[in-house]
Residue, then its C-alpha position, 0 to 999 in steps of 0.5 A: x541514495x543514502x547521501x541524498x536522504x541525509x541531505x534532506x535533514x530528517x524530512x525523509x526516512x529510508x529503510x530497507x527492512x524493519x521487523x517492527x514496521x507497524x510502529x513506522x506506519x503509525x507516524x508515516x504521512x505516506x508509504x512508498x513500497x513494493x506490492x507484496x501481500x503483507x505490505x499491501x494489507x498493512x497500507x490498507x489497515x493503517x489507512x496510509x496514502x501509498x505509492x506502490x512500485x510492484x515487482x513484475x519478475x518472476x511473477x505479475x502477482x504484485x503488479x496485478x494487486x497494485x493495478x487493481x488497487x489503483x483502479x479502485x483509488x486505494x493507491x498510486x502505482x508506478x508502472x514501468x510501461x506506463x510511467x517509466x522507472x525514472x527519477x522524475x516519475x518517482x518524484x512526481x508520485x511522491x510530490x502528489x502523495x499528500x493529495x491522494x485519498x487515503x484508502x478509507x476515502x476511496x469508497x471501497x468498503x469491506x476490504x478489511x472485513x474478512x475476519x468479521x465475515x468468517x465469524x458471521x458465516x460460522x455463526x450462520x452455519x452453527x445456527x443451521x446445525x442447532 
């Protein structure tokens, strides 16, 4: 895999882990990732086009999240049953990445408003007590 990435002469970067992934998201044209909660939230907060390849073992948590996000038009999911886990499926998804909507263009407003909602509800409760 690393040899294939090197042959692309810097056009592609492949990383297994980076403790400061946020700096990479900023400059990324798109993201290929699994569907863990933190990664998913980072894709949304950095408004990046993404192909998510969710883990299905030992639980379906990532698949459920990625499947619903795809239904909402937020990301593209590679599903083992539907798409197959083949190089051709991955290549097609990556080639289509520039044509996907960004999450902000999908019309699913309010997904990252959790803190604002908590503050609003807290103020409403405080007003009831006052």
